[in-house]
Backbone as CSV, one residue per row, in Angstrom:
resi,resn,N_x,N_y,N_z,CA_x,CA_y,CA_z,C_x,C_y,C_z
1,MET,0.860,-1.180,0.000,0.000,0.000,0.000,0.902,1.239,0.000
2,THR,0.615,2.175,-0.889,1.390,3.409,-0.933,0.879,4.372,0.130
3,ASP,1.691,5.392,0.439,1.300,6.377,1.451,-0.009,7.063,1.111
4,LYS,-0.286,7.264,-0.181,-1.507,7.980,-0.542,-2.764,7.176,-0.252
5,HIS,-2.634,5.886,0.031,-3.794,5.061,0.363,-3.823,4.671,1.838
6,LYS,-2.938,5.236,2.620,-2.892,4.972,4.054,-4.071,5.652,4.738
7,ILE,-4.645,5.013,5.756,-5.780,5.583,6.477,-5.416,6.971,6.993
8,GLY,-6.304,7.925,6.750,-6.102,9.291,7.209,-5.378,10.194,6.218
9,THR,-4.908,9.632,5.112,-4.208,10.428,4.098,-5.214,10.889,3.050
10,LYS,-5.183,12.178,2.740,-6.097,12.714,1.725,-5.613,12.376,0.321
11,LEU,-6.555,12.035,-0.522,-6.286,11.783,-1.928,-6.352,13.120,-2.663
12,ASN,-5.449,13.343,-3.572,-5.440,14.575,-4.366,-6.606,14.547,-5.343
13,MET,-7.339,15.672,-5.458,-8.515,15.687,-6.331,-8.146,15.517,-7.802
14,ASP,-6.909,15.815,-8.170,-6.476,15.661,-9.558,-5.903,14.273,-9.844
15,GLU,-5.872,13.406,-8.823,-5.335,12.051,-9.009,-6.136,11.341,-10.096
16,PRO,-5.469,10.909,-11.163,-6.214,10.274,-12.256,-6.477,8.796,-11.988
17,PHE,-7.568,8.312,-12.550,-7.757,6.867,-12.654,-6.770,6.411,-13.722
18,ARG,-6.112,5.335,-13.473,-5.101,4.860,-14.427,-5.622,3.641,-15.180
19,ASN,-5.183,3.538,-16.413,-5.467,2.389,-17.280,-6.953,2.215,-17.595
20,LEU,-7.708,3.319,-17.607,-9.092,3.249,-18.094,-9.049,3.063,-19.608
21,PRO,-10.038,2.363,-20.157,-10.069,2.239,-21.615,-10.222,3.623,-22.256
22,LYS,-9.666,3.786,-23.441,-9.822,5.044,-24.164,-11.263,5.168,-24.585
23,PRO,-11.863,6.300,-24.630,-11.358,7.656,-24.453,-11.554,8.197,-23.030
24,PHE,-11.811,7.334,-22.051,-12.169,7.799,-20.710,-10.966,8.351,-19.957
25,LYS,-11.198,9.526,-19.368,-10.213,10.130,-18.467,-10.987,10.640,-17.268
26,ARG,-10.666,10.137,-16.105,-11.367,10.546,-14.888,-10.363,10.755,-13.771
27,THR,-10.768,11.618,-12.827,-9.938,11.903,-11.667,-10.727,11.614,-10.393
28,ALA,-10.052,11.719,-9.260,-10.719,11.558,-7.968,-11.852,12.564,-7.834
29,GLN,-11.663,13.777,-8.350,-12.729,14.787,-8.286,-13.974,14.322,-9.027
30,ASP,-13.808,13.700,-10.170,-14.961,13.175,-10.914,-15.713,12.159,-10.062
31,TYR,-14.967,11.292,-9.394,-15.590,10.304,-8.511,-16.348,10.989,-7.382
32,TRP,-15.734,11.955,-6.726,-16.389,12.634,-5.602,-17.668,13.339,-6.051
33,GLN,-17.610,13.983,-7.221,-18.809,14.649,-7.727,-19.900,13.623,-8.030
34,TRP,-19.525,12.503,-8.602,-20.488,11.458,-8.933,-21.051,10.817,-7.668
35,GLY,-20.207,10.504,-6.710,-20.609,9.740,-5.544,-21.153,10.538,-4.380
36,TYR,-20.807,11.821,-4.283,-21.130,12.574,-3.068,-21.808,13.916,-3.320
37,SER,-22.443,14.081,-4.465,-23.126,15.345,-4.747,-24.532,15.414,-4.160
38,ALA,-25.085,14.296,-3.732,-26.452,14.267,-3.185,-26.409,14.586,-1.688
39,VAL,-25.908,15.779,-1.344,-25.661,16.115,0.056,-26.927,16.258,0.895
40,LEU,-28.090,16.288,0.290,-29.326,16.322,1.070,-29.738,14.919,1.527
41,SER,-29.218,13.880,0.873,-29.560,12.515,1.286,-28.967,12.233,2.665
42,ASN,-29.608,11.371,3.422,-29.193,11.116,4.803,-27.722,10.716,4.941
43,THR,-27.262,9.785,4.106,-25.888,9.311,4.264,-24.878,10.385,3.887
44,ASP,-25.085,11.048,2.769,-24.139,12.089,2.363,-24.217,13.307,3.275
45,ARG,-25.411,13.647,3.764,-25.545,14.770,4.695,-24.773,14.482,5.979
46,GLY,-24.786,13.237,6.428,-24.043,12.873,7.626,-22.547,13.058,7.454
47,VAL,-22.023,12.638,6.312,-20.591,12.819,6.035,-20.278,14.308,5.904
48,LEU,-21.153,15.049,5.235,-20.959,16.495,5.108,-20.944,17.155,6.490
49,ALA,-21.852,16.754,7.378,-21.886,17.323,8.731,-20.579,17.047,9.466
50,GLU,-20.034,15.841,9.308,-18.741,15.525,9.928,-17.660,16.463,9.385
51,TYR,-17.672,16.686,8.079,-16.677,17.574,7.477,-16.834,19.004,7.987
52,ILE,-18.074,19.482,8.040,-18.318,20.845,8.522,-17.773,21.001,9.939
53,VAL,-18.061,20.038,10.810,-17.562,20.112,12.188,-16.037,20.054,12.207
54,ALA,-15.442,19.196,11.379,-13.979,19.126,11.308,-13.394,20.480,10.914
55,VAL,-14.015,21.144,9.939,-13.554,22.475,9.521,-13.713,23.476,10.665
56,LEU,-14.887,23.471,11.318,-15.147,24.431,12.398,-14.189,24.251,13.566
57,LEU,-13.689,23.025,13.751,-12.753,22.758,14.840,-11.295,22.796,14.377
58,GLY,-11.090,23.049,13.084,-9.726,23.142,12.553,-8.996,21.810,12.538
59,ILE,-9.741,20.708,12.350,-9.115,19.383,12.357,-9.426,18.620,11.066
60,ASP,-9.479,19.332,9.961,-9.833,18.710,8.686,-8.622,18.379,7.811
61,GLU,-7.406,18.418,8.363,-6.213,18.117,7.562,-6.125,16.646,7.182
62,ALA,-6.444,15.767,8.121,-6.410,14.329,7.827,-7.731,13.922,7.181
63,ALA,-7.676,12.889,6.372,-8.886,12.372,5.733,-9.755,11.643,6.755
64,ARG,-11.026,11.588,6.469,-11.999,10.882,7.304,-11.667,9.387,7.354
65,ILE,-11.858,8.789,8.533,-11.678,7.348,8.703,-13.072,6.766,8.958
66,PRO,-13.705,6.193,7.927,-15.119,5.812,8.033,-15.462,4.824,9.145
67,TRP,-14.589,3.886,9.469,-14.940,2.854,10.452,-14.260,3.077,11.795
68,ASP,-13.831,4.293,12.059,-13.187,4.580,13.338,-14.211,4.507,14.472
69,ALA,-13.725,4.394,15.693,-14.602,4.305,16.869,-15.341,5.608,17.134
70,CYS,-14.914,6.688,16.504,-15.587,7.986,16.617,-15.442,8.686,15.275
71,ASP,-16.176,9.785,15.115,-16.118,10.487,13.828,-14.878,11.353,13.683
72,LEU,-14.507,12.037,14.762,-13.377,12.966,14.720,-12.576,12.855,16.017
73,ARG,-11.340,13.309,15.966,-10.488,13.361,17.161,-9.814,14.714,17.240
74,LEU,-9.871,15.293,18.431,-9.178,16.551,18.674,-7.695,16.264,18.910
75,PRO,-6.827,17.257,18.735,-5.397,17.033,18.979,-5.095,16.525,20.395
76,ASP,-5.943,16.873,21.372,-5.712,16.408,22.748,-6.231,14.988,22.975
77,GLY,-6.738,14.338,21.917,-7.202,12.959,22.018,-8.686,12.808,22.271
78,LYS,-9.396,13.896,22.581,-10.839,13.785,22.810,-11.529,13.311,21.536
79,LYS,-12.494,12.394,21.729,-13.234,11.813,20.613,-14.559,12.540,20.438
80,ILE,-14.924,12.759,19.175,-16.151,13.496,18.841,-17.052,12.625,17.982
81,GLU,-18.329,12.587,18.340,-19.359,11.922,17.545,-20.231,13.023,16.942
82,VAL,-20.454,12.967,15.633,-21.256,13.960,14.927,-22.518,13.270,14.420
83,LYS,-23.669,13.859,14.698,-24.946,13.342,14.219,-25.650,14.438,13.436
84,SER,-26.348,14.040,12.390,-27.026,14.993,11.523,-28.503,14.650,11.400
85,THR,-29.332,15.684,11.300,-30.755,15.494,11.079,-31.318,16.692,10.313
86,ALA,-32.511,16.522,9.768,-33.159,17.599,9.010,-34.650,17.323,8.909
87,LYS,-35.418,18.380,8.729,-36.838,18.225,8.419,-37.009,17.876,6.949
88,LEU,-36.202,18.499,6.127,-36.246,18.326,4.678,-35.409,17.118,4.285
89,GLN,-35.939,16.303,3.400,-35.226,15.115,2.944,-35.033,15.171,1.433
90,ALA,-34.180,14.307,0.909,-33.883,14.276,-0.520,-35.030,13.677,-1.329
91,TRP,-35.854,12.859,-0.684,-36.957,12.220,-1.391,-38.230,13.065,-1.290
92,SER,-39.205,12.733,-2.104,-40.476,13.442,-2.085,-41.175,13.228,-0.745
93,GLN,-41.640,14.307,-0.148,-42.261,14.234,1.167,-43.668,14.806,1.126
94,GLY,-44.588,14.137,1.816,-45.922,14.698,1.988,-45.892,15.786,3.044
95,LYS,-45.051,15.592,4.051,-44.857,16.593,5.094,-43.419,16.501,5.576
96,LEU,-42.956,17.541,6.237,-41.589,17.578,6.745,-41.408,16.552,7.865
97,ASN,-40.200,16.008,7.965,-39.878,15.064,9.035,-39.760,15.766,10.375
98,GLU,-40.003,15.033,11.444,-39.710,15.513,12.794,-38.253,15.142,13.060
99,PRO,-37.353,16.138,13.146,-35.931,15.840,13.327,-35.678,15.052,14.616
100,ARG,-34.903,14.000,14.481,-34.621,13.106,15.599,-33.189,12.614,15.456
101,ILE,-32.504,12.534,16.569,-31.148,11.990,16.610,-31.214,10.622,17.279
102,VAL,-30.723,9.606,16.602,-30.642,8.265,17.174,-29.249,8.102,17.756
103,LEU,-29.211,7.741,19.023,-27.914,7.607,19.692,-28.047,6.611,20.831
104,LYS,-27.246,5.585,20.784,-27.277,4.567,21.830,-25.872,4.006,21.985
105,PRO,-25.602,3.338,23.088,-24.286,2.705,23.225,-24.081,1.700,22.093
106,THR,-22.930,1.744,21.481,-22.646,0.845,20.372,-21.258,0.244,20.523
107,LYS,-21.093,-0.910,19.903,-19.751,-1.477,19.791,-19.035,-0.646,18.740
108,ALA,-17.834,-0.297,19.026,-17.067,0.503,18.080,-15.924,-0.332,17.523
109,TYR,-15.638,-0.131,16.264,-14.539,-0.832,15.602,-13.342,0.104,15.553
110,ASP,-12.183,-0.391,15.924,-10.947,0.390,15.851,-10.120,-0.158,14.692
111,PRO,-10.109,0.552,13.524,-9.387,0.038,12.356,-7.875,0.020,12.555
112,ARG,-7.375,0.804,13.513,-5.932,0.822,13.762,-5.459,-0.489,14.380
113,THR,-6.326,-1.129,15.184,-5.952,-2.366,15.868,-6.771,-3.570,15.401
114,ASN,-7.766,-3.355,14.532,-8.649,-4.400,14.033,-9.375,-5.115,15.175
115,THR,-9.868,-4.319,16.124,-10.601,-4.879,17.257,-11.904,-4.120,17.464
116,TYR,-12.855,-4.789,18.133,-14.096,-4.149,18.528,-14.006,-3.763,19.994
117,LEU,-14.527,-2.589,20.308,-14.576,-2.114,21.676,-15.945,-2.458,22.252
118,PRO,-16.060,-2.615,23.567,-17.361,-2.931,24.166,-18.387,-1.833,23.876
119,ALA,-19.672,-2.206,23.876,-20.745,-1.238,23.637,-20.708,-0.157,24.701
120,ASP,-20.711,1.085,24.248,-20.607,2.223,25.161,-20.919,3.492,24.373
121,PHE,-20.982,4.599,25.091,-20.965,5.909,24.438,-19.486,6.192,24.222
122,ASN,-19.030,6.077,22.988,-17.597,6.041,22.693,-16.944,7.396,22.463
123,ALA,-17.686,8.476,22.614,-17.094,9.796,22.383,-17.114,10.620,23.664
124,ASP,-16.253,11.617,23.688,-16.213,12.565,24.804,-17.142,13.744,24.537
125,VAL,-17.296,14.072,23.255,-18.104,15.217,22.830,-19.069,14.745,21.743
126,TYR,-20.311,15.209,21.820,-21.336,14.883,20.832,-21.833,16.187,20.216
127,ILE,-21.844,16.234,18.900,-22.295,17.435,18.202,-23.435,17.040,17.266
128,PHE,-24.606,17.619,17.526,-25.764,17.399,16.674,-25.836,18.553,15.672
129,CYS,-25.964,18.206,14.401,-26.022,19.184,13.322,-27.415,19.116,12.703
130,PHE,-28.145,20.204,12.798,-29.522,20.258,12.313,-29.581,21.167,11.098
131,PHE,-29.854,20.562,9.920,-30.070,21.361,8.714,-31.503,21.850,8.770
132,LYS,-31.674,23.141,9.011,-32.983,23.680,9.382,-33.846,24.202,8.233
133,THR,-33.303,24.318,7.041,-34.083,24.839,5.924,-35.229,23.881,5.592
134,GLU,-36.402,24.445,5.325,-37.596,23.631,5.107,-38.099,23.650,3.670
135,LYS,-37.524,24.469,2.819,-37.975,24.573,1.428,-36.852,24.096,0.505
136,LEU,-37.159,23.104,-0.308,-36.174,22.508,-1.195,-35.507,23.542,-2.099
137,GLU,-36.300,24.486,-2.607,-35.739,25.480,-3.539,-34.769,26.447,-2.853
138,LYS,-34.789,26.510,-1.537,-33.862,27.394,-0.805,-32.720,26.627,-0.149
139,ALA,-32.778,25.298,-0.185,-31.797,24.474,0.519,-30.411,24.594,-0.099
140,ASN,-29.434,24.918,0.750,-28.031,24.954,0.351,-27.226,24.429,1.533
141,LEU,-26.866,23.176,1.488,-26.173,22.555,2.614,-24.757,23.089,2.818
142,LEU,-24.266,23.893,1.880,-22.950,24.513,2.038,-23.047,25.897,2.677
143,ASP,-24.254,26.339,2.995,-24.497,27.640,3.631,-24.658,27.419,5.135
144,MET,-23.692,27.870,5.907,-23.698,27.619,7.348,-24.861,28.304,8.072
145,SER,-25.465,29.321,7.454,-26.618,29.962,8.096,-27.849,29.056,8.073
146,GLN,-27.803,27.965,7.295,-28.913,27.036,7.224,-28.743,25.849,8.188
147,TRP,-27.736,25.919,9.050,-27.462,24.861,10.022,-27.533,25.413,11.439
148,ASP,-28.015,24.585,12.365,-27.918,24.830,13.801,-27.125,23.682,14.404
149,PHE,-26.448,23.951,15.510,-25.610,22.952,16.154,-25.923,22.875,17.639
150,TYR,-25.775,21.687,18.196,-25.918,21.439,19.630,-24.676,20.681,20.061
151,VAL,-24.042,21.108,21.154,-22.808,20.484,21.622,-23.020,19.958,23.037
152,PHE,-22.642,18.682,23.248,-22.855,18.023,24.542,-21.611,17.256,24.968
153,SER,-21.437,17.124,26.261,-20.426,16.214,26.797,-21.034,14.814,26.856
154,GLN,-20.203,13.814,27.063,-20.697,12.449,27.200,-21.648,12.339,28.397
155,THR,-21.310,12.999,29.494,-22.152,12.971,30.692,-23.523,13.563,30.397
156,GLN,-23.560,14.683,29.687,-24.837,15.300,29.330,-25.672,14.366,28.455
157,ILE,-25.028,13.708,27.499,-25.739,12.797,26.595,-26.343,11.633,27.372
158,MET,-25.565,11.035,28.250,-26.072,9.894,29.010,-27.259,10.310,29.879
159,GLY,-27.198,11.492,30.474,-28.318,11.981,31.268,-29.512,12.354,30.418
160,LEU,-29.253,12.937,29.274,-30.319,13.371,28.374,-31.097,12.191,27.808
161,LEU,-30.384,11.147,27.417,-31.054,9.993,26.819,-31.748,9.139,27.875
162,ALA,-31.123,8.931,29.012,-31.710,8.181,30.139,-32.536,6.978,29.679
163,GLY,-31.908,6.073,28.972,-32.598,4.864,28.527,-33.239,4.965,27.158
164,ARG,-33.400,6.167,26.620,-33.958,6.333,25.275,-32.869,6.041,24.244
165,LYS,-33.282,5.700,23.053,-32.330,5.457,21.974,-32.301,6.607,20.978
166,SER,-33.182,7.573,21.167,-33.205,8.727,20.276,-33.811,9.909,21.024
167,ILE,-33.598,11.072,20.438,-34.171,12.290,21.019,-34.526,13.238,19.883
168,SER,-35.649,13.907,20.018,-36.077,14.849,18.984,-35.573,16.247,19.333
169,LEU,-35.566,17.110,18.338,-35.177,18.495,18.599,-36.191,19.170,19.509
170,LYS,-37.462,18.789,19.375,-38.480,19.340,20.281,-38.159,18.991,21.725
171,GLN,-37.721,17.741,21.973,-37.359,17.337,23.328,-36.157,18.131,23.839
172,LEU,-35.163,18.349,22.977,-34.001,19.142,23.383,-34.438,20.541,23.818
173,GLU,-35.273,21.150,22.995,-35.739,22.506,23.300,-36.576,22.530,24.572
174,SER,-37.418,21.514,24.759,-38.258,21.492,25.965,-37.421,21.299,27.227
175,GLU,-36.226,20.717,27.074,-35.340,20.528,28.225,-34.363,21.688,28.378
176,GLY,-34.570,22.752,27.595,-33.793,23.974,27.764,-32.510,24.073,26.974
177,PHE,-32.247,23.140,26.072,-31.032,23.214,25.262,-31.265,24.139,24.080
178,LYS,-30.330,25.019,23.842,-30.422,26.001,22.758,-29.394,25.663,21.675
179,SER,-29.791,25.886,20.447,-28.863,25.674,19.342,-27.863,26.821,19.289
180,ILE,-26.745,26.539,18.633,-25.731,27.564,18.404,-25.425,27.611,16.910
181,SER,-24.791,28.687,16.476,-24.422,28.827,15.071,-23.027,28.246,14.842
182,ALA,-22.666,28.121,13.578,-21.389,27.531,13.201,-20.204,28.235,13.870
183,ASP,-20.272,29.553,13.985,-19.129,30.272,14.548,-18.967,30.081,16.048
184,SER,-19.894,29.396,16.719,-19.786,29.151,18.157,-19.413,27.712,18.502
185,VAL,-19.307,26.845,17.507,-19.048,25.425,17.778,-17.706,25.211,18.468
186,ALA,-16.637,25.806,17.972,-15.314,25.590,18.562,-15.270,26.044,20.018
187,SER,-15.848,27.192,20.310,-15.825,27.676,21.700,-16.699,26.795,22.598
188,ALA,-17.823,26.285,22.072,-18.680,25.392,22.868,-17.954,24.102,23.206
189,VAL,-17.204,23.557,22.248,-16.419,22.343,22.511,-15.330,22.640,23.520
190,SER,-14.681,23.768,23.362,-13.622,24.166,24.304,-14.188,24.349,25.707
191,ASP,-15.376,24.939,25.816,-16.003,25.172,27.125,-16.312,23.860,27.853
192,LEU,-16.549,22.776,27.111,-16.814,21.475,27.745,-15.605,20.965,28.509
193,GLY,-14.418,21.360,28.051,-13.198,20.891,28.703,-12.848,21.652,29.952
194,GLU,-13.567,22.719,30.239,-13.243,23.552,31.407,-13.965,23.084,32.642
């Protein structure tokens, strides 16, 4: 395996596919546009939310590790779990969804050691990303003003869920939790460590 395929190493967007039959010429960017342009879909929106949080925390230099025990890691070793939800979905809807975050203790896989960790809340920090736009024609998932964020410690999450496997945004609001904007995420995460 070359260094460019090592876990955590970013692939260059101009990296060409090699030995494609003529006349085809494609690059990694072509693949990303083909595979990840549906950012409103649940799976791609989740990856996008992880990227947005990585950017907001200044930890987007390394490539995403899809099967890691957590979504992101801070330089001090703290583990971050990112969850995404929205009222608006990529498919045709009769009515908007009730945003809900599913979160429960899970077995985590550590690709560095090829082992499974016991079922637990495996992160120190949990960040819920809510894409709040409700009209498809106005939706722009790259516009940070269309996102709200909630930041929690592991202790807060365990108390908040108290045996539940999911929580709605209505429940968060009824329990007094307020959303924050993109420019407050880094300070909210930092405040958890104090």
